[in-house]
Z-matrix of the N, CA and C atoms (Angstrom, degrees):
N
C 1 1.447
C 2 1.561 1 111.07
N 3 1.310 2 115.81 1 -21.71
C 4 1.460 3 119.40 2 -175.20
C 5 1.525 4 109.42 3 -64.92
N 6 1.378 5 115.20 4 125.91
C 7 1.453 6 120.57 5 -179.25
C 8 1.504 7 114.87 6 81.03
N 9 1.319 8 116.99 7 9.21
C 10 1.482 9 121.67 8 -174.85
C 11 1.545 10 111.34 9 -78.98
N 12 1.315 11 117.32 10 -28.51
C 13 1.468 12 121.98 11 -176.36
C 14 1.523 13 112.85 12 59.01
N 15 1.337 14 115.47 13 35.09
C 16 1.476 15 121.76 14 -177.91
C 17 1.542 16 112.62 15 -95.05
N 18 1.332 17 118.53 16 -0.18
C 19 1.450 18 121.86 17 -171.44
C 20 1.502 19 114.49 18 -55.31
N 21 1.366 20 118.14 19 -51.51
C 22 1.444 21 120.96 20 -177.74
C 23 1.509 22 109.71 21 -63.25
N 24 1.336 23 118.54 22 -38.41
C 25 1.473 24 121.57 23 178.61
C 26 1.555 25 110.48 24 -62.77
N 27 1.304 26 115.95 25 -42.74
C 28 1.464 27 119.74 26 178.58
C 29 1.523 28 111.88 27 -64.39
N 30 1.290 29 116.27 28 -43.14
C 31 1.472 30 121.55 29 -178.23
C 32 1.545 31 112.15 30 -64.24
N 33 1.341 32 117.76 31 -21.24
C 34 1.461 33 120.26 32 179.18
C 35 1.538 34 111.70 33 -79.54
N 36 1.308 35 118.76 34 -9.98
C 37 1.460 36 122.02 35 -179.64
C 38 1.523 37 108.78 36 -67.86
N 39 1.321 38 114.85 37 151.21
C 40 1.469 39 120.39 38 178.80
C 41 1.520 40 111.89 39 -64.04
N 42 1.351 41 116.10 40 -39.18
C 43 1.447 42 120.74 41 -178.38
C 44 1.519 43 107.70 42 -138.16
N 45 1.353 44 115.93 43 127.50
C 46 1.455 45 121.22 44 179.90
C 47 1.531 46 109.16 45 -112.97
N 48 1.322 47 115.70 46 119.71
C 49 1.475 48 122.10 47 -177.34
C 50 1.523 49 109.31 48 -110.41
N 51 1.333 50 114.47 49 131.31
C 52 1.458 51 120.94 50 177.54
C 53 1.517 52 109.43 51 -124.00
N 54 1.337 53 115.95 52 165.55
C 55 1.451 54 119.82 53 -176.13
C 56 1.544 55 112.19 54 -121.00
N 57 1.292 56 115.35 55 143.70
C 58 1.450 57 124.78 56 173.40
C 59 1.544 58 111.12 57 50.41
N 60 1.330 59 117.00 58 -128.84
C 61 1.471 60 118.92 59 -175.42
C 62 1.505 61 112.86 60 -100.35
N 63 1.327 62 118.20 61 21.20
C 64 1.483 63 120.53 62 -179.44
C 65 1.501 64 111.35 63 -58.96
N 66 1.320 65 118.00 64 118.18
C 67 1.480 66 122.28 65 -174.31
C 68 1.505 67 111.74 66 -88.07
N 69 1.344 68 115.85 67 162.09
C 70 1.439 69 122.19 68 169.98
C 71 1.526 70 111.94 69 -108.82
N 72 1.349 71 116.25 70 -32.31
C 73 1.451 72 120.03 71 -178.23
C 74 1.517 73 111.18 72 -60.89
N 75 1.272 74 115.05 73 127.06
C 76 1.466 75 121.06 74 -176.99
C 77 1.507 76 114.14 75 90.14
N 78 1.354 77 116.64 76 -11.57
C 79 1.453 78 120.87 77 -177.63
C 80 1.533 79 111.01 78 -128.11
N 81 1.314 80 118.03 79 19.28
C 82 1.448 81 121.69 80 -170.99
C 83 1.531 82 111.78 81 -58.92
N 84 1.310 83 117.36 82 -39.85
C 85 1.483 84 117.88 83 -177.22
C 86 1.513 85 112.85 84 -65.45
N 87 1.314 86 118.54 85 -24.29
C 88 1.429 87 122.36 86 -179.48
C 89 1.536 88 114.77 87 -98.44
N 90 1.335 89 117.27 88 -36.60
C 91 1.487 90 120.81 89 -175.54
C 92 1.500 91 113.52 90 -117.52
N 93 1.315 92 120.03 91 -5.26
C 94 1.453 93 121.88 92 179.71
C 95 1.507 94 113.60 93 89.58
N 96 1.322 95 115.01 94 179.66
C 97 1.474 96 121.90 95 -178.26
C 98 1.501 97 112.87 96 -111.63
N 99 1.340 98 118.09 97 -29.12
C 100 1.467 99 121.82 98 -172.64
C 101 1.518 100 112.67 99 -81.18
N 102 1.330 101 114.43 100 148.65
C 103 1.473 102 122.40 101 170.84
C 104 1.519 103 108.16 102 -140.42
N 105 1.321 104 117.25 103 110.87
C 106 1.465 105 120.13 104 177.67
C 107 1.517 106 112.36 105 -85.48
N 108 1.333 107 114.04 106 -39.89
C 109 1.474 108 121.57 107 -177.41
C 110 1.528 109 107.94 108 -141.72
N 111 1.332 110 115.26 109 136.60
C 112 1.485 111 120.39 110 176.24
C 113 1.511 112 107.04 111 -125.39
N 114 1.343 113 117.20 112 121.60
C 115 1.434 114 124.36 113 177.23
C 116 1.518 115 109.01 114 -97.66
N 117 1.329 116 117.62 115 124.77
C 118 1.479 117 121.90 116 -169.13
C 119 1.527 118 110.69 117 -127.57
N 120 1.332 119 116.80 118 130.39
C 121 1.448 120 122.21 119 176.10
C 122 1.503 121 110.75 120 -81.40
N 123 1.329 122 115.92 121 154.74
C 124 1.483 123 120.92 122 176.83
C 125 1.530 124 112.12 123 -55.70
N 126 1.332 125 115.01 124 -35.44
C 127 1.465 126 120.84 125 -179.05
C 128 1.494 127 114.16 126 -71.19
N 129 1.368 128 117.32 127 -15.05
C 130 1.478 129 121.54 128 179.67
C 131 1.507 130 111.37 129 -102.12
N 132 1.335 131 117.67 130 3.72
C 133 1.448 132 121.35 131 -177.68
C 134 1.512 133 111.79 132 -55.86
N 135 1.308 134 118.43 133 -50.08
C 136 1.457 135 120.92 134 -176.50
C 137 1.525 136 112.05 135 -65.47
N 138 1.326 137 117.11 136 -36.13
C 139 1.487 138 119.37 137 176.95
C 140 1.541 139 110.17 138 -65.71
N 141 1.285 140 118.31 139 -37.97
C 142 1.434 141 121.26 140 178.14
C 143 1.568 142 109.32 141 -65.49
N 144 1.321 143 117.68 142 -41.15
C 145 1.449 144 121.50 143 178.74
C 146 1.522 145 111.29 144 -65.65
N 147 1.329 146 115.90 145 -38.87
C 148 1.472 147 119.83 146 179.68
C 149 1.535 148 109.88 147 -63.53
N 150 1.319 149 116.66 148 -32.74
C 151 1.479 150 120.70 149 -179.48
C 152 1.504 151 111.30 150 -104.70
N 153 1.315 152 117.20 151 32.12
C 154 1.461 153 121.79 152 -171.44
C 155 1.540 154 112.96 153 -64.35
N 156 1.360 155 116.75 154 -27.95
C 157 1.473 156 119.32 155 -178.85
C 158 1.537 157 109.83 156 -61.78
N 159 1.328 158 115.15 157 -40.24
C 160 1.455 159 117.60 158 177.68
C 161 1.536 160 113.31 159 -87.26
N 162 1.347 161 116.25 160 -45.83
C 163 1.467 162 118.50 161 -170.87
C 164 1.512 163 113.43 162 -82.08
N 165 1.303 164 118.52 163 -25.31
C 166 1.479 165 121.17 164 -176.57
C 167 1.493 166 111.71 165 -112.45
N 168 1.307 167 117.63 166 -59.23
C 169 1.472 168 120.55 167 -173.27
C 170 1.503 169 113.10 168 -59.56
N 171 1.337 170 117.50 169 -36.21
C 172 1.479 171 121.38 170 179.49
C 173 1.503 172 112.70 171 -94.29
N 174 1.307 173 117.06 172 11.17
C 175 1.494 174 120.58 173 -176.22
C 176 1.498 175 113.18 174 -124.19
N 177 1.311 176 116.07 175 41.08
C 178 1.474 177 119.67 176 -176.54
C 179 1.529 178 111.58 177 -66.95
N 180 1.347 179 118.02 178 -18.46
C 181 1.446 180 120.79 179 178.65
C 182 1.529 181 112.36 180 -97.24
N 183 1.322 182 116.03 181 5.87
C 184 1.497 183 120.80 182 178.88
C 185 1.502 184 111.36 183 -96.83
N 186 1.318 185 115.89 184 138.08
C 187 1.475 186 120.75 185 173.39
C 188 1.512 187 109.16 186 -86.96
N 189 1.328 188 116.21 187 135.00
C 190 1.461 189 121.86 188 179.66
C 191 1.544 190 108.74 189 -113.95
N 192 1.317 191 116.78 190 130.96
C 193 1.441 192 122.91 191 175.72
C 194 1.538 193 107.41 192 -119.69
N 195 1.325 194 117.76 193 119.43
C 196 1.467 195 121.77 194 -179.94
C 197 1.530 196 109.06 195 -107.72
N 198 1.287 197 115.55 196 142.91
C 199 1.498 198 121.31 197 176.35
C 200 1.539 199 109.82 198 -131.53
N 201 1.318 200 113.09 199 151.64
C 202 1.490 201 117.96 200 178.31
C 203 1.506 202 109.99 201 -177.52
N 204 1.327 203 116.51 202 167.31
C 205 1.465 204 120.31 203 178.21
C 206 1.539 205 110.95 204 -67.26
N 207 1.286 206 114.98 205 159.97
C 208 1.481 207 120.84 206 -171.79
C 209 1.513 208 114.72 207 -54.82
N 210 1.356 209 117.26 208 -38.56
C 211 1.471 210 118.78 209 -176.36
C 212 1.559 211 111.31 210 -69.04
N 213 1.319 212 117.66 211 -19.90
C 214 1.454 213 119.58 212 177.20
C 215 1.528 214 111.55 213 -88.05
N 216 1.334 215 114.87 214 -24.98
C 217 1.466 216 119.03 215 -173.65
C 218 1.540 217 114.00 216 -105.00
N 219 1.366 218 116.48 217 2.91
C 220 1.441 219 118.19 218 -176.89
C 221 1.547 220 110.81 219 -63.60
N 222 1.338 221 115.97 220 151.43
C 223 1.454 222 120.94 221 -170.34
C 224 1.527 223 113.64 222 -108.85
N 225 1.348 224 115.94 223 21.11
C 226 1.463 225 118.49 224 -178.83
C 227 1.527 226 112.05 225 -98.95
N 228 1.328 227 117.60 226 18.91
C 229 1.437 228 122.97 227 -178.23
C 230 1.504 229 113.35 228 92.63
N 231 1.320 230 119.44 229 -7.14
C 232 1.500 231 122.24 230 -178.69
C 233 1.514 232 112.93 231 -105.25
N 234 1.326 233 117.47 232 -1.97
C 235 1.451 234 119.26 233 178.60
C 236 1.531 235 111.39 234 -87.14
N 237 1.332 236 116.02 235 108.25
C 238 1.447 237 122.14 236 -172.23
C 239 1.536 238 112.64 237 -57.82
N 240 1.332 239 116.67 238 -47.66
C 241 1.438 240 119.15 239 -177.85
C 242 1.521 241 111.50 240 -71.71
N 243 1.351 242 115.82 241 -40.33
C 244 1.454 243 118.77 242 178.68
C 245 1.522 244 111.72 243 -62.99
N 246 1.311 245 117.90 244 -38.58
C 247 1.460 246 121.27 245 176.33
C 248 1.519 247 111.62 246 -61.99
N 249 1.323 248 118.08 247 -41.86
C 250 1.441 249 121.23 248 176.62
C 251 1.506 250 112.65 249 -62.36
N 252 1.361 251 114.69 250 -38.63
C 253 1.452 252 119.18 251 179.97
C 254 1.523 253 112.38 252 -65.68
N 255 1.348 254 114.65 253 -40.51
C 256 1.458 255 118.57 254 175.26
C 257 1.519 256 112.96 255 -61.05
N 258 1.327 257 115.11 256 -41.68
C 259 1.477 258 120.31 257 177.74
C 260 1.536 259 109.77 258 -63.15
N 261 1.330 260 116.63 259 -42.31
C 262 1.467 261 121.52 260 178.75
C 263 1.529 262 110.49 261 -56.51
N 264 1.355 263 115.56 262 -43.70
C 265 1.461 264 120.29 263 -177.18
C 266 1.535 265 109.73 264 -67.56
N 267 1.321 266 116.21 265 -35.48
C 268 1.467 267 118.19 266 179.57
C 269 1.510 268 111.25 267 -67.62
N 270 1.361 269 117.19 268 -40.05
C 271 1.430 270 120.83 269 -179.27
C 272 1.530 271 112.16 270 -76.87
N 273 1.328 272 116.05 271 -34.62
C 274 1.465 273 120.43 272 179.87
C 275 1.559 274 108.17 273 -128.32
N 276 1.311 275 117.68 274 78.94
C 277 1.479 276 121.41 275 -173.35
C 278 1.532 277 114.21 276 -60.13
N 279 1.312 278 116.75 277 -23.06
C 280 1.489 279 118.82 278 -178.54
C 281 1.525 280 111.55 279 -84.17
N 282 1.330 281 118.10 280 -7.69
C 283 1.478 282 121.73 281 179.30
C 284 1.505 283 109.44 282 -64.39
N 285 1.305 284 117.14 283 132.68
C 286 1.473 285 122.48 284 -176.66
C 287 1.522 286 107.98 285 -99.84
N 288 1.356 287 114.85 286 96.40
C 289 1.448 288 121.70 287 -170.53
C 290 1.540 289 108.76 288 -118.48
N 291 1.323 290 114.90 289 133.44
C 292 1.472 291 122.19 290 178.10
C 293 1.523 292 109.34 291 -133.74
N 294 1.324 293 115.03 292 157.38
C 295 1.444 294 119.90 293 175.83
C 296 1.527 295 109.56 294 -124.06
N 297 1.304 296 116.56 295 148.94
C 298 1.476 297 120.38 296 175.05
C 299 1.519 298 108.21 297 -77.41
N 300 1.296 299 119.03 298 122.45
C 301 1.425 300 124.81 299 -175.97
C 302 1.530 301 111.48 300 -66.60
N 303 1.313 302 115.01 301 161.96
C 304 1.457 303 119.56 302 178.45
C 305 1.525 304 110.06 303 -60.64
N 306 1.343 305 116.90 304 -40.25
C 307 1.458 306 120.56 305 179.72
C 308 1.519 307 111.23 306 -62.80
N 309 1.321 308 115.08 307 -41.31
C 310 1.464 309 119.49 308 179.77
C 311 1.543 310 110.99 309 -68.60
N 312 1.304 311 116.41 310 -35.29
C 313 1.471 312 120.86 311 176.05
C 314 1.515 313 111.52 312 -60.34
N 315 1.347 314 113.68 313 -41.73
C 316 1.472 315 117.82 314 177.25
C 317 1.506 316 111.56 315 -65.88
N 318 1.361 317 116.39 316 -34.78
C 319 1.443 318 121.01 317 177.35
C 320 1.515 319 111.78 318 -62.32
N 321 1.337 320 116.18 319 -42.08
C 322 1.472 321 120.70 320 179.83
C 323 1.551 322 110.22 321 -68.29
N 324 1.322 323 117.37 322 -33.64
C 325 1.462 324 119.82 323 174.29
C 326 1.528 325 110.57 324 -63.96
N 327 1.334 326 115.82 325 -43.56
C 328 1.468 327 119.91 326 179.20
C 329 1.505 328 111.04 327 -64.63
N 330 1.323 329 116.86 328 -38.27
C 331 1.472 330 119.70 329 178.27
C 332 1.525 331 110.69 330 -62.60
N 333 1.312 332 117.19 331 -40.27
C 334 1.483 333 120.95 332 177.22
C 335 1.525 334 109.82 333 -61.08
N 336 1.343 335 115.51 334 -45.63
C 337 1.495 336 119.07 335 -179.27
C 338 1.510 337 110.98 336 -64.74
N 339 1.308 338 116.83 337 -40.59
C 340 1.449 339 121.96 338 179.19
C 341 1.525 340 112.84 339 -61.93
N 342 1.325 341 115.77 340 -40.38
C 343 1.462 342 121.63 341 -174.83
C 344 1.551 343 111.68 342 -82.32
N 345 1.329 344 116.29 343 -28.13
C 346 1.492 345 118.67 344 -172.69
C 347 1.528 346 111.69 345 -115.18
N 348 1.284 347 119.25 346 -19.42
C 349 1.468 348 122.07 347 -174.19
C 350 1.506 349 111.72 348 78.16
N 351 1.331 350 118.26 349 7.98
C 352 1.479 351 123.50 350 -178.09
C 353 1.486 352 109.57 351 -111.95
N 354 1.373 353 115.27 352 136.62
C 355 1.437 354 119.80 353 173.60
C 356 1.519 355 108.29 354 -82.11
N 357 1.301 356 117.44 355 124.16
C 358 1.465 357 122.36 356 -175.47
C 359 1.529 358 111.84 357 -58.16
N 360 1.312 359 117.59 358 -47.18
C 361 1.464 360 121.10 359 -178.46
C 362 1.525 361 111.45 360 -66.57
N 363 1.321 362 117.32 361 -45.92
C 364 1.465 363 121.49 362 -178.85
C 365 1.501 364 112.64 363 -64.39
N 366 1.310 365 117.17 364 -29.85
C 367 1.484 366 120.77 365 177.60
C 368 1.494 367 111.86 366 -82.62
N 369 1.343 368 116.26 367 1.81
C 370 1.481 369 122.39 368 175.61
C 371 1.558 370 110.38 369 57.27
N 372 1.341 371 114.74 370 51.08
C 373 1.436 372 118.80 371 -177.17
C 374 1.547 373 109.89 372 -137.58
N 375 1.317 374 113.90 373 162.10
C 376 1.469 375 120.51 374 174.47
C 377 1.519 376 108.49 375 -114.06
N 378 1.299 377 116.22 376 142.22
C 379 1.469 378 120.74 377 171.26
C 380 1.528 379 107.09 378 -66.89
N 381 1.329 380 115.84 379 145.53
C 382 1.458 381 119.24 380 -178.93
C 383 1.532 382 110.37 381 -86.91
N 384 1.335 383 115.68 382 164.43
C 385 1.449 384 119.82 383 175.72
C 386 1.531 385 110.05 384 -60.56
N 387 1.348 386 116.33 385 -32.49
C 388 1.458 387 121.28 386 175.84
C 389 1.522 388 111.85 387 -59.67
N 390 1.303 389 117.06 388 -37.51
C 391 1.490 390 121.12 389 179.11
C 392 1.543 391 109.28 390 -64.40
N 393 1.311 392 116.81 391 -48.23
C 394 1.473 393 119.65 392 179.30
C 395 1.519 394 111.45 393 -63.53
N 396 1.324 395 116.75 394 -40.71
C 397 1.447 396 122.32 395 -179.11
C 398 1.486 397 110.32 396 -62.97
N 399 1.346 398 118.92 397 -47.43
C 400 1.435 399 122.53 398 -177.78
C 401 1.535 400 111.34 399 -66.35
N 402 1.337 401 116.68 400 -40.16
C 403 1.440 402 121.47 401 179.13
C 404 1.516 403 111.93 402 -65.34
N 405 1.365 404 117.08 403 -40.49
C 406 1.449 405 121.67 404 175.23
C 407 1.518 406 110.19 405 -63.01
N 408 1.354 407 115.77 406 -46.39
C 409 1.462 408 119.19 407 -179.30
C 410 1.529 409 111.76 408 -60.88
N 411 1.290 410 116.29 409 -35.30
C 412 1.507 411 121.56 410 179.10
C 413 1.508 412 108.90 411 -62.60
N 414 1.343 413 118.37 412 -32.11
C 415 1.461 414 122.40 413 -177.63
C 416 1.512 415 112.66 414 -78.27
N 417 1.299 416 117.63 415 -29.17
C 418 1.481 417 120.17 416 -169.19
C 419 1.546 418 113.84 417 -116.27
N 420 1.313 419 119.74 418 -12.68
C 421 1.438 420 121.88 419 -173.11
C 422 1.534 421 111.94 420 -113.83
N 423 1.346 422 115.88 421 141.82
C 424 1.436 423 121.84 422 175.54
C 425 1.549 424 111.76 423 -81.66
N 426 1.315 425 114.84 424 -29.37
C 427 1.469 426 121.61 425 177.38
C 428 1.526 427 106.30 426 -140.73
N 429 1.344 428 115.76 427 140.42
C 430 1.458 429 122.07 428 179.33
C 431 1.500 430 108.85 429 -122.82
N 432 1.346 431 116.41 430 120.71
C 433 1.460 432 122.58 431 173.23
C 434 1.508 433 108.83 432 -108.40
N 435 1.338 434 115.91 433 114.63
C 436 1.466 435 121.03 434 -173.77
C 437 1.531 436 108.54 435 -103.36
N 438 1.304 437 116.21 436 126.09
C 439 1.472 438 121.23 437 -178.19
C 440 1.536 439 109.38 438 -110.85
N 441 1.347 440 114.95 439 132.50
C 442 1.465 441 120.51 440 172.22
C 443 1.499 442 115.64 441 87.60
N 444 1.325 443 117.31 442 13.65
C 445 1.470 444 120.74 443 179.65
C 446 1.504 445 110.50 444 -106.15
N 447 1.294 446 118.13 445 124.92
C 448 1.462 447 122.81 446 -178.73
C 449 1.530 448 109.15 447 -83.05
N 450 1.344 449 116.88 448 156.20
C 451 1.483 450 120.67 449 178.18
C 452 1.520 451 109.21 450 -69.69
N 453 1.334 452 116.44 451 159.95
C 454 1.489 453 121.47 452 -173.76
C 455 1.517 454 113.03 453 -63.14
N 456 1.320 455 119.99 454 -27.00
C 457 1.475 456 123.00 455 -176.05
C 458 1.536 457 111.65 456 -94.51
N 459 1.325 458 117.65 457 3.09
C 460 1.443 459 122.31 458 -169.87
C 461 1.540 460 110.98 459 -60.80
N 462 1.309 461 118.85 460 -39.60
C 463 1.455 462 122.24 461 -173.91
C 464 1.519 463 114.62 462 -85.97
N 465 1.331 464 117.71 463 7.34
C 466 1.469 465 120.63 464 -179.63
C 467 1.510 466 111.64 465 -72.93
N 468 1.354 467 117.04 466 -30.80
C 469 1.458 468 121.14 467 178.23
C 470 1.516 469 110.45 468 -114.99
N 471 1.335 470 118.79 469 154.18
C 472 1.458 471 121.36 470 -177.03
C 473 1.540 472 111.93 471 -55.34
N 474 1.289 473 117.18 472 137.81
C 475 1.466 474 121.80 473 -179.35
C 476 1.519 475 107.34 474 -137.47
N 477 1.353 476 118.12 475 155.04
C 478 1.470 477 120.53 476 173.23
C 479 1.516 478 110.22 477 -57.76
N 480 1.330 479 116.53 478 144.39
C 481 1.467 480 120.24 479 -178.07
C 482 1.525 481 110.23 480 -66.56
N 483 1.315 482 114.35 481 131.12
C 484 1.468 483 123.93 482 178.58
C 485 1.519 484 107.67 483 -129.84
N 486 1.343 485 117.81 484 129.90
C 487 1.495 486 118.11 485 -179.32
C 488 1.502 487 113.34 486 -63.36
N 489 1.276 488 116.91 487 145.60
C 490 1.472 489 123.68 488 179.32
C 491 1.551 490 109.92 489 -57.87
N 492 1.316 491 117.03 490 -43.63
C 493 1.457 492 121.19 491 176.56
C 494 1.540 493 109.79 492 -114.57
N 495 1.333 494 116.26 493 136.06
C 496 1.477 495 119.38 494 -179.08
C 497 1.536 496 110.51 495 -63.39
N 498 1.320 497 116.96 496 -25.95
C 499 1.471 498 118.64 497 -177.37
C 500 1.516 499 113.29 498 -96.25
N 501 1.312 500 117.28 499 10.02
C 502 1.483 501 124.27 500 174.95
C 503 1.529 502 109.00 501 -129.07
N 504 1.381 503 117.07 502 69.74
C 505 1.464 504 119.27 503 -175.09
C 506 1.494 505 114.26 504 -60.08
N 507 1.336 506 118.25 505 -25.22
C 508 1.464 507 121.67 506 178.29
C 509 1.517 508 113.29 507 -96.94
N 510 1.347 509 115.54 508 8.89
C 511 1.465 510 121.02 509 -179.65
C 512 1.506 511 112.98 510 -80.12
N 513 1.309 512 116.39 511 -170.45
C 514 1.469 513 120.62 512 -176.27
C 515 1.530 514 111.77 513 -66.13
N 516 1.334 515 115.91 514 152.99
C 517 1.443 516 123.55 515 177.39
C 518 1.495 517 110.52 516 -71.66
N 519 1.339 518 116.70 517 140.55
C 520 1.455 519 121.04 518 -173.54
C 521 1.531 520 111.64 519 -62.37
N 522 1.312 521 120.10 520 -51.68
C 523 1.457 522 121.50 521 -176.82
C 524 1.517 523 110.52 522 -67.49
N 525 1.312 524 118.69 523 -36.81
C 526 1.482 525 121.56 524 175.76
C 527 1.511 526 110.59 525 -58.67
N 528 1.344 527 116.39 526 -43.93
C 529 1.438 528 120.02 527 178.39
C 530 1.516 529 112.04 528 -64.36
N 531 1.323 530 117.97 529 -46.84
C 532 1.467 531 121.15 530 -177.87
C 533 1.523 532 112.32 531 -63.72
N 534 1.341 533 117.64 532 -45.83
C 535 1.445 534 120.23 533 -176.95
C 536 1.517 535 112.84 534 -68.50
N 537 1.367 536 115.12 535 -40.37
C 538 1.480 537 118.10 536 179.39
C 539 1.537 538 111.64 537 -63.61
N 540 1.325 539 116.16 538 -41.71
C 541 1.456 540 119.61 539 177.71
C 542 1.493 541 112.21 540 -65.06
N 543 1.331 542 116.97 541 -41.98
C 544 1.458 543 122.58 542 -175.71
C 545 1.543 544 110.47 543 -65.90
N 546 1.322 545 116.33 544 -37.13
C 547 1.470 546 118.65 545 -172.97
C 548 1.519 547 112.79 546 -89.82
N 549 1.353 548 118.00 547 -20.57
C 550 1.467 549 118.93 548 -173.56
C 551 1.515 550 109.78 549 -74.45
N 552 1.293 551 116.87 550 136.47
C 553 1.467 552 123.09 551 179.46
C 554 1.531 553 112.16 552 -117.69
N 555 1.362 554 116.00 553 4.52
C 556 1.447 555 119.90 554 177.85
C 557 1.489 556 109.55 555 -116.36
N 558 1.322 557 117.76 556 129.50
C 559 1.450 558 121.56 557 -176.07
C 560 1.509 559 110.01 558 83.01
N 561 1.316 560 115.72 559 172.50
C 562 1.457 561 121.85 560 -175.58
C 563 1.537 562 110.24 561 -90.11
N 564 1.312 563 116.54 562 119.00
C 565 1.433 564 121.24 563 -177.28
C 566 1.560 565 108.90 564 -132.36
N 567 1.301 566 115.90 565 165.01
C 568 1.459 567 120.95 566 174.30
C 569 1.512 568 108.34 567 -90.68
N 570 1.320 569 115.42 568 152.47
C 571 1.476 570 120.55 569 174.41
C 572 1.522 571 107.81 570 -106.77
N 573 1.347 572 116.43 571 69.54
C 574 1.436 573 120.77 572 -173.08
C 575 1.530 574 112.93 573 -57.72
N 576 1.333 575 117.32 574 -45.71
C 577 1.456 576 121.08 575 -176.04
C 578 1.522 577 110.61 576 -67.49
N 579 1.323 578 115.11 577 -41.61
C 580 1.466 579 118.20 578 176.73
C 581 1.510 580 112.09 579 -60.49
N 582 1.348 581 116.29 580 -41.22
C 583 1.437 582 120.13 581 177.78
C 584 1.535 583 111.62 582 -63.39
N 585 1.303 584 115.89 583 -40.92
C 586 1.492 585 120.12 584 179.97
C 587 1.547 586 111.17 585 -64.09
N 588 1.322 587 116.97 586 -33.23
C 589 1.477 588 119.33 587 175.37
C 590 1.533 589 108.95 588 -63.25
N 591 1.318 590 115.75 589 -41.18
C 592 1.474 591 119.30 590 177.40
C 593 1.509 592 111.51 591 -63.01
N 594 1.338 593 117.60 592 -45.61
C 595 1.459 594 121.00 593 179.24
C 596 1.535 595 111.09 594 -61.43
N 597 1.316 596 116.73 595 -38.72
C 598 1.496 597 120.95 596 176.92
C 599 1.513 598 108.96 597 -62.26
N 600 1.324 599 116.68 598 -42.71
C 601 1.464 600 120.35 599 179.12
C 602 1.523 601 110.93 600 -64.31
N 603 1.323 602 118.03 601 -42.19
C 604 1.464 603 120.44 602 177.13
C 605 1.513 604 111.26 603 -60.96
N 606 1.316 605 116.21 604 -35.35
C 607 1.506 606 121.14 605 -178.54
C 608 1.529 607 109.73 606 -67.26
N 609 1.321 608 116.99 607 -23.17
C 610 1.486 609 118.13 608 177.89
C 611 1.535 610 109.50 609 -75.00
N 612 1.295 611 118.28 610 -22.11
C 613 1.470 612 122.77 611 -176.27
C 614 1.498 613 114.83 612 -106.93
N 615 1.346 614 116.30 613 -25.90
C 616 1.476 615 120.03 614 -172.86
C 617 1.522 616 109.34 615 -125.81
N 618 1.327 617 114.72 616 174.51
C 619 1.462 618 122.27 617 -172.45
C 620 1.562 619 109.17 618 -84.49
N 621 1.308 620 115.58 619 70.26
C 622 1.485 621 122.12 620 -177.30
C 623 1.529 622 107.51 621 -121.73
N 624 1.359 623 114.97 622 132.32
C 625 1.456 624 122.02 623 -177.39
C 626 1.503 625 111.00 624 -132.21
N 627 1.337 626 117.53 625 145.18
C 628 1.414 627 122.76 626 -173.25
C 629 1.549 628 109.88 627 -116.44
N 630 1.321 629 116.15 628 134.12
C 631 1.482 630 121.32 629 -178.85
C 632 1.568 631 109.20 630 -135.95
N 633 1.307 632 114.38 631 150.04
C 634 1.437 633 121.74 632 175.49
C 635 1.513 634 113.81 633 56.26
N 636 1.298 635 119.18 634 63.82
C 637 1.478 636 126.54 635 5.64
C 638 1.523 637 112.57 636 -81.78
N 639 1.326 638 116.18 637 155.40
C 640 1.454 639 120.34 638 177.54
C 641 1.528 640 108.18 639 -87.87
N 642 1.332 641 114.89 640 126.68
C 643 1.452 642 119.25 641 178.89
C 644 1.517 643 111.71 642 -155.55
N 645 1.304 644 114.78 643 159.94
C 646 1.460 645 122.36 644 175.88
C 647 1.492 646 109.22 645 -124.90
N 648 1.331 647 118.51 646 142.63
C 649 1.474 648 117.93 647 176.83
C 650 1.493 649 112.92 648 -65.13
N 651 1.283 650 115.86 649 140.96
C 652 1.475 651 120.12 650 179.50
C 653 1.518 652 108.67 651 -65.95
N 654 1.315 653 117.40 652 144.68
C 655 1.490 654 118.72 653 178.86
C 656 1.528 655 110.33 654 -64.29
N 657 1.271 656 115.80 655 149.79
C 658 1.478 657 121.63 656 179.46
C 659 1.521 658 108.23 657 -66.64
N 660 1.311 659 116.62 658 131.66
C 661 1.458 660 121.50 659 -179.75
C 662 1.526 661 109.70 660 -65.91
N 663 1.309 662 115.48 661 130.81
C 664 1.475 663 119.89 662 179.19
C 665 1.517 664 109.49 663 -82.10
N 666 1.335 665 113.76 664 150.37
C 667 1.452 666 119.00 665 177.50
C 668 1.526 667 109.52 666 -66.45
N 669 1.328 668 114.83 667 119.81
C 670 1.486 669 119.16 668 -176.74
C 671 1.491 670 114.05 669 -80.75
N 672 1.319 671 117.83 670 -6.58
C 673 1.438 672 122.18 671 -177.51
C 674 1.527 673 110.28 672 -71.23
N 675 1.312 674 116.64 673 122.40
C 676 1.471 675 119.62 674 -179.71
C 677 1.511 676 109.10 675 -72.19
N 678 1.325 677 112.78 676 139.94
C 679 1.489 678 116.57 677 176.53
C 680 1.513 679 109.26 678 -82.18
N 681 1.269 680 116.68 679 148.74
C 682 1.455 681 119.96 680 -178.68
C 683 1.547 682 109.50 681 -122.44
C-alpha cells in the first residue's frame, strides 16, 4: 500500500474495514482516514491498547469486532481478552465493541473445512484475521473491494521484498511470512496462501475485487476430456 495514493479512493467507500492495529495516521494518502469496522485478533489486543489514543479514543464511531479462542474470551473472569474488553467499555462507554461468539467461531471453522477439505484443528493452524474479516464482509457487503492483498500464486516466483505490514517497513518480508506459515506443520500457524486460494475462488462467484496489486482470479480450468 505504501506509495499507492489510494487513500481518497478508499475513503469514498460506503464502509471501510481495517484489521488489527493497522493505523491510518501518517498513511492517509495511501490507506485513507476512515474506519467503519475494525476486526481485531486476540493476539493484537495489546498492540491496540498501546495505540489506544489513535485506534480507540479517536474512533468512537468505529465498530470493533474481536475474535479469539474460548479461553481468552470466557466470561467467568478468567478470559484475558474479554476482561480487557469490559474494562475498555467502562473507560470508554461509547465505544462500540463486539466479540465473535463461540458458535460463530465454530461456523468459521466449518466454513474453512468446507472450502479447503482441511480440518483447521487437525492441521494445527489458526484462521487469520483476514479470514474472519473476509467472511464478515461476505455477510454484510454487496460488493467487496480488497486493497493490498496479493494473489495466491504471487510468492511462487522471486519478487522484490515487500514488508508484511505497510506500517512496519523494517518488519518481516511478506512472501517469507506467507510461505513459512503455509509450510510449517509444528506449532500453530496461519495458512495464508490456502486462505487466499479460497478468497480467489469466492471472487469467481461473488462481487469481490482486488486492488494494489490489481488482479483477477484465473478461470477454473475446464475438463479437457471429451465426453463420449
